C-alpha positions in Angstrom: 86.5 115.1 104.3 85.6 116.4 101.0 84.8 120.1 100.3 81.8 121.3 98.1 84.0 122.0 95.1 85.5 118.4 95.1 82.2 116.8 95.7 80.9 118.4 92.7 83.9 117.5 90.4 83.7 113.9 91.7 80.2 113.6 90.7 80.7 115.4 87.3 83.7 113.2 86.5 82.3 109.9 87.6 85.1 109.3 90.1 84.2 106.4 92.6 84.6 106.3 96.4 87.0 103.3 95.8 89.2 105.2 93.3 89.5 108.1 95.8 90.4 105.5 98.6 93.0 103.8 96.3 94.5 107.1 95.3 94.9 108.3 98.9 96.2 104.9 100.0 98.5 103.9 97.0 99.1 107.2 95.0 102.4 108.9 95.0 102.2 111.9 97.5 103.9 115.1 96.8 103.7 118.1 98.9 103.8 121.7 97.9 103.7 124.6 100.4 100.0 124.7 100.6 98.7 121.3 99.5 99.4 117.4 99.2 99.0 115.8 95.8 98.1 112.2 95.4 98.6 110.7 91.9 97.9 107.2 90.8 100.3 106.5 88.1 101.0 103.3 86.0 103.5 102.0 88.5 101.0 102.3 91.5 98.2 100.8 89.4 100.5 97.7 88.5 102.1 97.2 91.9 98.7 97.2 93.8 96.7 95.5 91.0 94.3 98.4 90.6 91.8 99.1 87.9 93.8 100.5 85.0 90.9 102.9 84.3 92.1 104.9 87.5 95.4 105.7 86.0 95.9 109.4 86.1 93.7 110.1 89.2 94.9 113.2 90.9 93.8 114.3 94.4 94.7 117.7 95.9 94.2 118.0 99.7 94.5 121.3 101.6 94.4 121.2 105.4 93.4 117.6 105.4 90.3 118.2 103.1 90.0 117.1 99.6 89.9 120.2 97.6 89.6 118.8 94.1 89.8 115.5 92.1 90.5 115.0 88.5 92.1 112.7 85.9 95.5 113.7 84.1 97.0 111.0 82.1 99.6 113.3 80.6 102.1 113.8 83.4 104.7 115.3 81.3 102.5 118.4 80.9 101.6 118.5 84.6 103.8 119.9 87.2 103.3 120.6 90.9 105.0 124.0 90.3 101.9 125.2 88.4 100.0 125.4 91.7 
C-alpha cells in the first residue's frame, strides 16, 4: 500500500513501479522505532544487476504502508537517526 503523500512524491520524482519493487525486494533494510527504511545502494545494484539509475532510492514504510520515496545518493550525509 502507498499513502497519498508517497504517491505524490513518486509521480513528482519519476520513480517507477519496478524501481519501488526492486528497492523493497533487494534494498538494505533498516528499522527505527517507528519505520522501516529500504535503500538501494551500489552493492545491491551490482549484486542483483539492477538499473544503475536506481542507486540511492530510499523507501520509508510505516505500519506496512509506503510513507515516502526519494533519491539520496549521498549516504554519508544521511543517517536513520535523523528521523
